[in-house]
Each structure stands twice: as structure tokens, then as C-alpha cells.
KOLKOLFI-826784 format. One record per residue (C-alpha): x, y, z. Coordinates in steps of 0.25 Angstrom, whole numbers, padded with zeros to 4 digits, always signed. Example, Ala and Ser with C-alpha at 12.3 -4.5 7.8 and 13.67 -1.06 7.14 Angstrom:
BEGIN
+0049-0018+0031;+0055-0004+0029;
END
This chain:
BEGIN
+0073+0192+0259;+0085+0199+0252;+0085+0201+0237;+0100+0202+0235;+0108+0191+0230;+0119+0185+0237;+0129+0185+0225;+0141+0179+0232;+0144+0170+0244;+0143+0178+0257;+0156+0180+0264;+0163+0173+0270;+0157+0161+0262;+0168+0159+0251;+0164+0157+0236;+0174+0145+0236;+0166+0138+0247;+0152+0141+0240;+0158+0136+0227;+0159+0122+0234;+0144+0122+0237;+0131+0118+0230;+0122+0129+0227;+0108+0131+0221;+0108+0130+0206;+0106+0144+0200;+0106+0150+0214;+0106+0165+0213;+0114+0169+0225;+0122+0164+0236;+0112+0166+0247;+0108+0151+0249;+0123+0146+0247;+0127+0155+0259;+0114+0151+0267;+0118+0137+0265;+0132+0139+0270;+0127+0147+0282;+0116+0137+0286;+0120+0123+0281;+0135+0122+0281;+0135+0120+0296;+0124+0109+0295;+0129+0101+0284;+0142+0093+0283;+0150+0097+0270;+0140+0107+0266;+0140+0108+0251;+0129+0119+0248;+0115+0119+0244;+0111+0114+0230;+0098+0116+0223;+0093+0125+0212;+0088+0140+0211;+0079+0140+0198;+0066+0146+0192;+0055+0139+0184;+0043+0145+0178;+0034+0134+0185;+0034+0128+0199;+0032+0114+0193;+0045+0116+0186;+0052+0119+0199;+0046+0107+0205;+0051+0098+0194;+0065+0103+0195;+0065+0101+0210;+0060+0087+0209;+0071+0084+0199;+0082+0090+0209;+0077+0083+0222;+0079+0069+0215;+0094+0072+0214;+0103+0069+0226;+0108+0081+0234;+0118+0080+0245;+0117+0095+0249;+0105+0104+0253;+0097+0107+0240;+0087+0119+0238;+0079+0122+0226;+0074+0136+0224;+0063+0136+0213;+0057+0149+0207;+0044+0148+0199;+0034+0157+0193;+0022+0148+0190;+0016+0139+0200;+0007+0127+0195;+0009+0118+0207;+0005+0120+0222;+0011+0116+0235;+0004+0103+0236;+0009+0099+0223;+0024+0102+0227;+0021+0095+0241;+0016+0082+0234;+0027+0083+0223;+0039+0083+0233;+0034+0075+0245;+0038+0062+0239;+0052+0068+0239;+0051+0071+0254;+0049+0086+0252;+0040+0095+0260;+0035+0109+0258;+0039+0120+0268;+0026+0127+0269;+0032+0138+0278;+0041+0143+0267;+0030+0145+0257;+0021+0151+0266;+0031+0161+0271;+0034+0165+0256;+0020+0166+0253;+0016+0175+0266;+0029+0184+0266;+0031+0186+0251;+0019+0180+0244;+0028+0171+0236;+0024+0156+0232;+0035+0147+0237;+0036+0132+0241;+0047+0126+0248;+0050+0111+0249;+0061+0104+0257;+0065+0090+0261;+0067+0087+0276;+0079+0077+0274;+0086+0080+0260;+0089+0095+0261;+0082+0098+0248;+0072+0110+0247;+0065+0118+0236;+0058+0131+0236;+0048+0135+0225;+0045+0150+0224;+0037+0158+0215;+0047+0170+0215;+0061+0174+0210;+0063+0184+0221;+0077+0181+0227;+0072+0186+0240;+0063+0174+0242;+0075+0165+0239;+0083+0171+0250;+0072+0170+0260;+0069+0155+0256;+0083+0150+0257;+0082+0155+0272;+0073+0143+0274;+0085+0134+0273;+0083+0127+0286;+0069+0124+0282;+0072+0119+0269;+0083+0110+0274;+0078+0105+0287;+0087+0093+0289;+0099+0102+0289;+0094+0110+0301;+0087+0099+0309;+0098+0097+0318;+0104+0111+0317;+0094+0122+0319;+0097+0136+0314;+0107+0145+0321;+0104+0159+0325;+0113+0165+0314;+0106+0156+0304;+0092+0161+0309;+0098+0175+0306;+0103+0170+0292;+0089+0165+0288;+0082+0178+0293;+0092+0186+0284;+0086+0179+0272;+0073+0187+0275;+0080+0201+0275;+0080+0210+0263;+0095+0213+0264;+0105+0202+0261;+0115+0208+0271;+0109+0200+0283;+0109+0187+0275;+0124+0189+0272;+0127+0193+0286;+0120+0181+0291;+0127+0171+0282;+0140+0177+0286;+0137+0175+0301;+0132+0160+0298;+0145+0156+0290;+0155+0162+0301;+0158+0148+0305;+0163+0145+0292;+0172+0157+0290;+0185+0149+0292;+0181+0138+0283;+0177+0148+0272;+0190+0156+0274;+0198+0144+0274;+0191+0139+0261;+0193+0152+0254;+0208+0153+0257;+0211+0139+0254;+0204+0140+0241;+0211+0153+0238;+0225+0147+0241;+0221+0134+0233;+0217+0142+0221;+0229+0151+0222;+0238+0138+0222;+0230+0131+0211;+0231+0144+0203;+0246+0145+0204;+0248+0130+0201;+0238+0131+0189;+0245+0143+0184;+0259+0137+0185;+0254+0124+0178;+0247+0133+0167;+0261+0140+0165;+0268+0126+0164;+0258+0121+0154;+0258+0134+0146;+0273+0134+0145;+0273+0119+0141;+0264+0122+0130;+0273+0134+0126;+0285+0125+0125;+0277+0115+0117;+0273+0126+0108;+0287+0131+0106;+0292+0117+0103;+0281+0116+0092;+0284+0129+0087;+0299+0126+0086;+0297+0113+0080;+0288+0119+0070;+0297+0130+0067;+0309+0121+0064;+0300+0112+0055;+0295+0125+0048;+0309+0130+0046;+0313+0117+0040;+0301+0117+0030;+0304+0131+0026;+0318+0128+0023;+0314+0116+0015;+0304+0124+0008;+0314+0136+0005;+0325+0126+0000;+0314+0119-0009;+0309+0133-0015;+0323+0137-0018;+0325+0125-0026;+0311+0124-0033;+0302+0136-0032;+0299+0142-0045;+0286+0145-0053;+0281+0131-0058;+0271+0127-0069;+0258+0129-0060;+0262+0143-0058;+0266+0146-0072;+0252+0140-0077;+0245+0149-0066;+0252+0162-0072;+0248+0159-0086;+0234+0155-0081;+0232+0168-0074;+0237+0177-0085;+0227+0171-0095;+0214+0168-0087;+0203+0178-0090;+0196+0175-0077;+0207+0179-0068;+0208+0194-0064;+0215+0203-0053;+0226+0193-0049;+0234+0196-0037;+0246+0188-0032;+0251+0190-0018;+0258+0182-0007;+0255+0169-0015;+0240+0172-0017;+0233+0174-0030;+0221+0183-0030;+0212+0185-0042;+0198+0187-0047;+0190+0179-0057;+0180+0183-0068;+0171+0172-0073;+0157+0168-0076;+0147+0161-0067;+0149+0147-0073;+0146+0137-0061;+0133+0135-0054;+0123+0124-0052;+0114+0125-0063;+0104+0114-0057;+0103+0123-0045;+0099+0135-0053;+0089+0126-0061;+0083+0122-0047;+0083+0137-0043;+0076+0141-0056;+0065+0130-0055;+0062+0134-0041;+0062+0149-0045;+0067+0154-0031;+0080+0159-0037;+0073+0170-0045;+0066+0176-0033;+0075+0189-0033;+0081+0187-0019;+0095+0190-0022;+0100+0200-0011;+0102+0211-0020;+0094+0222-0028;+0092+0216-0042;+0091+0224-0055;+0077+0228-0059;+0076+0218-0070;+0079+0206-0060;+0068+0210-0050;+0059+0202-0060;+0059+0187-0057;+0057+0183-0071;+0069+0191-0076;+0077+0185-0065;+0073+0171-0070;+0076+0174-0084;+0090+0180-0080;+0095+0170-0070;+0091+0158-0079;+0100+0163-0089;+0112+0163-0080;+0110+0151-0072;+0106+0140-0082;+0111+0128-0090;+0114+0138-0102;+0114+0152-0096;+0114+0164-0105;+0122+0172-0095;+0133+0170-0085;+0137+0179-0073;+0151+0185-0073;+0157+0181-0060;+0170+0184-0052;+0178+0179-0040;+0191+0182-0033;+0201+0173-0027;+0214+0172-0020;+0223+0159-0021;+0234+0157-0011;+0244+0149-0019;+0253+0146-0007;+0243+0142+0003;+0232+0137-0007;+0220+0145-0002;+0209+0152-0010;+0201+0165-0005;+0191+0174-0011;+0186+0188-0006;+0171+0191-0005;+0175+0206-0005;+0183+0206-0017;+0180+0218-0026;+0180+0213-0040;+0177+0226-0047;+0188+0233-0040;+0198+0222-0044;+0194+0223-0059;+0182+0231-0065;+0179+0220-0074;+0172+0213-0062;+0161+0224-0062;+0153+0214-0071;+0156+0202-0063;+0149+0196-0050;+0157+0190-0039;+0155+0175-0036;+0145+0175-0025;+0152+0164-0017;+0165+0173-0017;+0158+0186-0015;+0148+0182-0003;+0156+0171+0004;+0171+0171-0001;+0167+0156-0004;+0173+0148-0015;+0165+0135-0011;+0171+0122-0016;+0181+0129-0025;+0190+0133-0013;+0194+0119-0010;+0197+0116-0025;+0205+0129-0027;+0214+0125-0015;+0216+0111-0020;+0221+0117-0033;+0230+0127-0026;+0236+0116-0018;+0239+0109-0031;+0245+0121-0037;+0234+0121-0048;+0233+0136-0047;+0225+0137-0061;+0215+0127-0056;+0213+0135-0043;+0210+0148-0051;+0201+0140-0060;+0193+0136-0048;+0192+0150-0043;+0187+0154-0057;+0177+0143-0056;+0172+0147-0042;+0170+0161-0047;+0160+0156-0057;+0153+0147-0048;+0140+0150-0040;+0134+0140-0030;+0119+0141-0033;+0116+0132-0021;+0121+0144-0012;+0108+0151-0016;+0106+0161-0005;+0121+0163-0001;+0127+0166-0015;+0118+0163-0027;+0106+0173-0024;+0116+0184-0021;+0123+0181-0034;+0110+0182-0042;+0107+0195-0035;+0121+0201-0040;+0118+0196-0054;+0104+0203-0055;+0108+0216-0048;+0121+0218-0057;+0121+0229-0068;+0135+0224-0073;+0137+0214-0085;+0139+0202-0076;+0133+0192-0086;+0139+0186-0098;+0130+0181-0109;+0133+0168-0117;+0139+0176-0128;+0148+0184-0119;+0140+0196-0118;+0140+0202-0104;+0127+0208-0099;+0121+0214-0086;+0110+0206-0079;+0100+0216-0084;+0105+0215-0099;+0105+0200-0098;+0091+0199-0093;+0086+0208-0105;+0094+0199-0114;+0087+0187-0109;+0073+0193-0110;+0076+0197-0124;+0081+0184-0128;+0069+0177-0121;+0060+0186-0129;+0067+0183-0142;+0065+0168-0139;+0051+0170-0137;+0049+0178-0150;+0057+0167-0158;+0048+0156-0152;+0035+0164-0156;+0041+0166-0170;+0043+0151-0172;
END
């Protein structure tokens, strides 16, 4: 019982021939394949291999179920099923009763031999007429597999009924019990000598056929590639001619009509006087600029819902808050006077944009350094959608539409509007981080109703003092 695997067909058996044969599903090596060629090819007309299965199950009952399913399918070639299991809940009598109706018998001598020689639990069943057999064994040791497939003449008795074993086949079976695979390989080579010419003929014929097919396929591939190249060059030539004609028409039209028109003149005046636009840069048909504005567009109903539920005041803002805002009551007083129907304070907010006036596209940079571009931005917060995700939301489509219509002022106004907009519904992604930026800032990022600019801490003190004054007035009245 050799432990080594037969990892390739044994010479002179060619792989081309083995590729045409049926083999056990999940078979681990080529020992049974080679054994079948050596012992069954001469006994079967048009030998097509040994089908079946090599598999493992936890329970014996699962193996029995699988075998029962397989024997109900039609098999023309010999079939061997080798099942490895670890838990045995059924006995030999149960197996006998289960498969007798199908015409199977238990080969007791095989099980007894394994039990006596190796102390391994094993049951072998076979069919006298249909050349179907199964082995159920409680061990994964490959040595037992090599020994058990040596019972091929016992498991498929109808194939050997009129053709008893030859001396060289006896030697082959005996080699299955030796510890070294060398004897098995030599025995196989001895048994397949009668097929040496057939195998060589098959190998050479396959080699030459593949060589010619490869040449033909390569030649066809070259023809196909060249044909596609010709089509590609034809398309490129046609497109190039069409592009040239279009460029000539464009050039001639520009010579006659190109000059600064009304939309562009209006844009110049607008940019020169707009207090929200800063750090303009015009290069290669692209206009880049930054925006300073106030938070003026958010969903007030969403804030009311947040406020009623109270969860928005929990302090989970992904940044270290100023000491005064570690108190939930202070956070509530402060935030309710920024996000409300009539807020006492609003947030100074910034954005950056690049408009491609030629191709009609818009872009923004999340890594834009506002303070480096202009020190005034030290007291501004970046729009969280632009800062965190370089996202303009629904504004992007509307800006592009205005650019296509050459309404440049409308496009810039939409950019200013987007800078002053915050989507409260994107709570965890953008809104909570934004609240954290506000309550951790020491800069004058807030503008009061009367235009006075304050830090968040100053704003909170103002609100608390104002609240106390209101309470005093109510008491006096």
C-alpha cells in the first residue's frame, strides 16, 4: 500500500489519451485511471474509462444517500464510487437491505481483509451485471485507496467472467500492496506494452494535428487583425477628413464673427463688482474663484424635527469641542439660534469652483486652502459638501445648463448659492461634522443680525446674557 500519489499518467500512457477518458470526480491521482487502462481496455470494446466519484462526508448515511442518487442515473462505462466518512450510524445489515433491491451485494471478504489487516472499517458493494461498485471506508489514508482499487476484478466481475486475470495482471494487483509505488509503475508499464504503438500513434497524430491547427489559427488571426486594422485606418481617415473640414469651417467662421459679445461684457462687469467673488484666476478657458457668503439655505423643517427629538444635541460631532460646548444645554441654546425660522446668528461659509467656459464643466477641490488663498478666510468655514466629498449635489447639473446657455452670471450665482447651502438630511456624512467645526472654532465665524461678527463662544455668552435679560424683564412686569 504505497502512500505516494501518481500525479501524472504513467509513461507510455499519453495525456492526450487520458483526456478522452472518464475519471472519478475529485479523483486525487491517476492510479485508478492507469489501472483501468491496464486491465479493462483489453476486455471492453471502445473502452472509455471509469466514471464515478471520490468524495468525503461526515456521516456514512450521507454517503449512502449520494450513492443511491448516482446509481439511478444511466452509466455505459464501469463506475466506482469511493466514499470516505467519519461517523458511522448504519451497520452492514442496513446497507445490505438498502441496496439489495437495486441488485447490489456486499463483498464481505474486502471488509474483513481491511478489518484484519489494518483495523479499518470498510464496506464494499458491487453489482454482478452492471459494473457499478462502491466502497465506504472510515479512513482518509490514500494507502487504503491504492489497495482497494486493486480489487477491480472483484468489483466488476462481469468484465472478468470470460477473461481471467493474466500473470502480469496478478503482478500488478500485488504491487498495490507494496509500500513503494515503483513496483506499481513498472507493472502498469508491463501491462500496457501491447498499446505502445497505439499510444505513440495517438501522440504524434495529436502533435501534428495541433501543429497544423495552430498554424492555420495563427494565419487566420493575422488576417482578421489586418482586416480590423484596415477598417480602423479607413475610419480614422474618414474621421480625419471630416474633422479637417469642420475645423476649416470653424476657423473661417471665427475670422468673420469672433469678438467679445454681450454675455461676456456683462460677466466682466459682474465679476468686477461682486463682493462674494475672490481669488479669480483665468487660464486655458477656465475661470477659477472662491466664494465668501453666509449659510442661508437649509431645511428648517428638518432642523425642527432634529430639535424635537433632541438627538442632534448629543455632542457626537467628530471633533474636540470648546469647553463651553461640552454642556448639552449650551449646545441647545447656541444651535437653536443658528438653525431656526428667525436665527440670531448665521455662519460665514466659503466655497471654491472652477468653471470650464469652453467644455461647459464645473469642478471643486476638497483640498483647497482658503486661508492661503486669502487671509480673510480665516474666519470662514468651508462648505462641508465641498470639503468632505467635492460634491455640488443638484447644483452641478444646473450650473452646466447655464454654461451651455452661456449664462455665465447665472452659473456663478448658482455657485454662490451652493456655497451657502447645507443638506441637513446628510446628517452623519456632512451635517454633524459641520456642527463640530462650528463649536470647535475660536474665530469670528458667526455674523449677528445687526452685522456684528463673533466667535461661537462670544455668541453663546451673548445668547445667555440676552436670555437672562428677558427673564428679568418678565419678572419686573
